[in-house]
N, C-alpha and C positions, 0 to 999 in steps of 0.2 A: 388217703388224706386224714384222716383222722388223728392216724399215726405221725404226720406233720405237727396237729395242731397239738397233741398230747407232749410232743419232743419241748415244745417252746414250753406250755407250762410246768415239765418236770425239770427243766432249766432255769426258769425261776423261783421256781420251789425252791430245789436244791441253791441257788445264791442265794433265798432272802435265809435258808437256814445256815448257811457258810457264817451270814452278815451279824445272825444272830449269837453265834457263837460267838464270833470275834467281838462283837460289843458285852458279849459276858465275863471275857475273859477282859478284856480292856478295865471294866468297871472292879474287877477283881483285883485287879494291879493295881488300882487310884488308890483304892482303899487301903490295901498294904503298904504303897508310897506316903498315903497320909497319916497312918499308925508309926512307922518305920521311921521316916525320914522330918517329913514337916507338914504338919496340919493342912497347912495353908497352899500347898504345892500341887493337890490334886486338880484343883480349878483351873490353874493356866494349862498344864498336862493335857487338861480336856480339851480346853479351847482350841491349843497347837493339835490335838488329833481330829478334833473335828474340822479343821482349816487343810488338815493333810489330805483327811477323805475326800471336801469337798473338790480339792483343786488334784489331787492327783488320782482318787479310788472311785470316783462316782460312777464313772462309765460302766453301764452294763456288758459287760464279758463274759461270755460264759464259756470260754476254752482258754488256756495257757498261750499267750503270746510266741510261745516256743515250738507251738503245736506248726507244723507242714501243712498247707492246703493241697488235696488232692484232688484235681481234675482229671478227669478220662474222658479225651476228645478222641473223634472219631481214628481208627487205624490207619485210615487213607489220606489223614490231616497232612496239608502242606511243610515242609518243615525247611527250615533255611539253618545253613553252613553259619555259625555266627560264635564270634568269641569277642571277649574283653582282650581291648590294648589301654593300658592305663585307665583312662574315663571313657574311650574313645569304645563305639560297637563297631566292629568290623565285622561285614559281610564277605563269607568264602566268595559264592556266585551272586552277584548284583541280579534280582528279579525283575518281569517286567511287571511294575507296578502303574497304577491310572491314580491312585490314591484314595479308591473308594473301601479299600480292601480292609480287614478289621486283622491287627498285626498283636501277638500276646506273647511276650518274653517272661519265661520260665528262670526266675535268680532263687539262691540266696540271701537274705536280707538280715543282719546282723546288729543290733542296736549298740552303740557307744554307749557308755554310764550317763551321760545328758541325756541319751533318747527312754530315759528311764523316767525324766520327769518334765521334756521337753517330747512334744511329736516326733517322730522320725519320717525321714522324707525321703526320696528319689525325686534329685531337680534330674528334668529331658528337656537337654540344651540343644536344640535342631537351630537349621540356618533363619529362622524368620519365625523359631514357635519357642516359647519357653513355659515348659509346664511342670507341674509337682503333683507326686504322689504320694499320698501320707498314710504310714501304715501303723497298727499299736505300738503304744510304749513299752519298751522292752522286747521288740521283735527279735526273733531266733530262729528264723526257719522258710521254707519255700514259698515266696511271691509270685504274683502275676501281673506286670507293666502291663500295662494298655498303651501300647505306640500306635494308635491310631490315627493318621495324620503327620504324622513324624516319618512317611516312605522314603520322603527326597530327599531328607539328612541323611538315614539311614542309608540310601543306595549312594547316593555320595561320600560314602565314610568323614560326615562330620557329627553326626550323635553323638553327644556327651551324656555319660549317665556319671551325676554328683549324688554321694547320700551326703545328706544333712540329718546329723546326730545318729549316722549309720552307716552300713560301709557293704559290700557286694562282695561276697563269696564265690568261690564253687564257678563250674562252668555254665555261662545262660543256654538254654534251647528257645529258639524263637518257633512260633509257628502264624503262617499265612492262611488267613481264610477269607476267599474269593466267594461274595454274595452277588445275586441280583441287586438292583438299586430297588430297594421299597421306595422311595421318595417317586418312582414312574410307574409306580402299580395302585391300582385302588385299596385303600387303608381304610381298614375298621378298627379304632380302638375300643376296645372294653373295659371299662371303667364301675367297678363294685363300688365305689363311692362319688361325688364331686371331687374333684383335685387330683382322682388318680391318674387319671389319661393325661393331664399338665404335669404332674411331676414325672411321669414315665417319659412319656412319650411326645410331648410339644412342640420338640425339634423335628421330631419326624410327621408327624401329623400336619403340622402348619408348612412346610414342604412339601407334601403330597400333594401330586396331580390330582388327587379325589380321596379325600377324606369324610368319613365318619365317627364319630363318637356315642355310644350310646354308654348308659350311664343307670346300672339296677336297680338301687338304692338311693332313697330322699337321705341319709347318714343325718337322722331327726334326734337321736339321744345324744346323751351328753350336755342339755344344753343349759348346765349352771350359767354360762354367764349372761343370757335370755333370764332366767329365774332372777339377777340380778337385778334387773329392770322392773322387776314386779311381777312379773308373771307366776303362776302356779304351774305346776311341772309340764303337764300333758299342754299349755298353750304355750311353752318355752319350744317344747320339743315341736309342737307345730309349725311354728313360723321358722324356726332353725331348718326343719324339713321344705318349708316353700323358699327359702331363703338359697341353699344348698341345690333345690332343686331349678331354681332360676339360673344360680351359680354353671349350673352345667348346661343349659342351654347357649348361655351368654356368652362365656369367657372361651368355648369354642372360635368364637367371631373374630375376636382378636387376633388367633392364628389364621385366618383364614379360613374357615369353616362353615359353609354355609347353614341358614337357621334351619332347612329343611332336611338339614343331614347331623343334627344334634335332635339324640333325643333321650327323656326320663322315662325310667320305668317306674320309679315310685312305690317298691316295695322296700320295705321296711329293715332299718341296718340290723346286722348278727342277728338276723332271722332267716338268711338265706339256709343254715343248717337243718334248721328243726323244719323249714319248706320239703327240703330233700327226702326227709326222711319220713315225710306222709304227703307223697306229692299229689294228693286229692283234698287236701284239709288247708282251708286257711290258717294261717300264720300273724295275730295282731301284734301291732307295734307294742314293744317293750314300755315305750315311756309316754307318747301323743295320744291313746288312748281311740286307737284308729285301726282300724279292720277294712278299709276301700282305700285303695292305692290312688285313686282319682283324686283326691284335694293334689296329689305331687305331682300330677300327671298336663298339668291344666296349662303348660306352655309349651304340649309337645305340636310339634306341626300338620300332625298326621294320627287317624283312629289306628289302633293296633286292638287284636285280640282279645287282652285282658281289658280292656274299656267295659267290654259287654257287663259284667256283673261288678269288675272292680276288686277280684279276690285276692288275696296275696297269696297264689299257691305256686306248688310247682310249677304244677301242668300249664298255667298262665303264663308264666315265666318264658317256658318253652316254647309255647306259642308265639309270643311276641319274638321272641329271636329269630325264630324257624321264618315268621313275616320278613324279618328285617334283616335278613341276609340275602332272602330270596329277592327281595327289592335294591339291596346296595351290592349285591354279587363282588361280596369282595373277593381281591385276590391273595391278601394281608391281612390275616387276623392279629391284632395286638392284645394278649389281654398276660393277666398274672400265671407265673412258674409255680406249679402247685410241689414243686421240691425245694423250690428254695424262697419263697415268700409265704413264714404260715399263716397268713392271717385268715379266719373260718371263712369269710365272706369272699375273699379273692381265693380260697381254694375252690368254692363251690361256684363262683363265678366263672370257672374255667371251666368244671365238673358240667354247667349247665349249658357253655356253647358247645361241648362235645356233645353233648348229648342233643343238642338240637341239631346236631349238625347228620347223626346217624339216620340215613336213607333219604335227605334231602338231595333234591335233585341238582342244585349249587354245592360246590365242593370250593374253600380255597385252596391254593395250592402252599402258601406258605404261614408256618405259625409262628409267632415272635412275641416270645414270654418275657415277661418284666418282672421284679421284685423292689416293691417300694419297703418294704418289712424284711427285715432276716430272723432269722431263728436265735443266731449265737452272736448279733454284734448291734447293738440298737442305735452305733453311734456310722457305721458305715452308711455312702462313702463318708470318708474320713480326711479330715483337712476342712482347706478353706474354700468356697464357693469361688466358682470361674477359675477352679484346677482340675485337673485330671481324674477318670475316674478308672483304679485298679478292678480288677477282678475281686468280686466278694470275697469271704472266708466260707470254704466247703472242704467237708469229711466224708470221707467212706462212710465214717459211723450215722447213720439216721440217712443215708442218702442208696437207693435202688442200686445193688452190686450188678446189674447190666445196665444203669447210665450211663450217656454220654450228652455231653452239651458241648454244643457251637457257639461261641459267642460272635454275635453279631453288634459291631459299635458304629456310633454314628459320631461324627467330630461334627462338632456345632461352635459359630463363630462368635463373636463377641456382642453383637449386636444384637442376635438370635438369642444368646443366654440372658439379656437385659430382656427382651419381650418376653421370654422364659416368666423371668421373676415378674414382670410385671405381671403377666396371670397369673402369677401365685398369687399375689397382692390384690389382686379381685374375690380370689375365693372368700366367703364370710367364715370359712372355720379355721383359717389362719392368721385371723385379723385380732384374733383378743390377745390383749398384753400378759406377758409372763406373770406370773404370781413371784412373790417375793423374793421366794427361796433359790428358785430360782436364779432370777437375779442376780442374785447374791454369790450364787456359784457361778455365774458367769464371769462377775466378777472377780472372783477371785483363781479360779485360772486361765481367765486374762491378763492379772499378774504375774501371778508364779507358774503358771504352766504355758503361759506365751499366745492362749489359741486367740482367735480372730471370729468373729462373726458379721453378716454382709450387713450394709446399711439400710437394704431393702425390705425388711422385715424381721418381726423378735422370730416367729415361730422356727422349731429346728428344719423345717424343711425348706426356708432360703439358703442352708447352705448346704443341705443335702443334696437337692435335686438340679440348682443352676450352676451346670458342671460343665467343662471342656465337652467332654462325653456323653451321650444319652448306651447306656448296654442294655442289650436283650442277648437271647438263647434261642437260635432257630432252629426249626423241626419242620420239615418237610412234609406232605400230606401225600 
């Protein structure tokens, strides 16, 4: 658990150190240029270097785009005989497909020279579907395409793969994963913060026969937007927490979840690790001057064990989760994946649920893990909104050597993607406008790197989460 968090911190530290060294070298070069060539030249060169950085080098990418992704799928996973015939992907033997299977294609992707300045992508052209999956600029390694929803074109021999600023190389490998349909089961989504459920699983929970959304924290910190309205730090954090608590109860209703199945536990943002370390000790909010969770529980449709004293303790969190698990009796639990998503609250949310399940009389059948944050790439899923989601970067380094991942992907229709975008638009934390520096960076990236952002909202999650696929990692209990 802490290894995942420290790894993210180490990557950030290394990135910042490298950036400082590069800035120092650049400054020395500018001084030398001004002395030896012309006194006025360093200023335009510095402006050009800054523009180039913002357009092409501002992504937080903590690995080389030439690194291969390394996934371990179970040894008994079904593999299909497949080959590339020009642009067409040909199957040796056509399997029987229902349309709900997860299809993953591993293939070498090599960037063209333009792909170092414009995002390289693979266009997936089926009978009635045109998808695009985007990769790192300068990519030159093994990548995993998500062909979920393209099975009919694949078996019909009409699926084409066309590189955009890149080309495909080597022999492809295709995996077929057959899963029980989680949408036909009782689903409980565990959200560390308001909006995590919508980002990861709106398409799943809005189509489920029965769904619950349980949010663990109020997400009250980093309330500068409300401080700008004239509030002090504590008042701003409290109103932000109340708004996000309301969002966690109200927004799932847009996806068809009844109010009685939406619960906010009201614990404090980024305090779950401290609660876990001392299970019986209350851990107050960092910014809201609060040590009672009940302010953020006021919209709940039911009483919970933690309401008795409102103490923000790990033991109260476990008691709340046990009560909810026994009441909902979910067959499928959807929660953050601890090896892929490094956010400390996300890691602790998963750990709390697993601890609450120990010895409980009800046990789910399946866990679906999700990742709203990554260790290595803050831009994933790369590319535009309404396009597909390829598998995220995953490397042997930093992974459990015995880990095996089973991808489970759902295809979302365009109307459902739009509903998801509207759900995100209702979330108060995704509404504040971008700062000027980020607006300027986006303008330069649009102008020089050809990037586009959706009209539904300015926050980066409108691009990252409103996609043709929702991607999970399945583990049976």
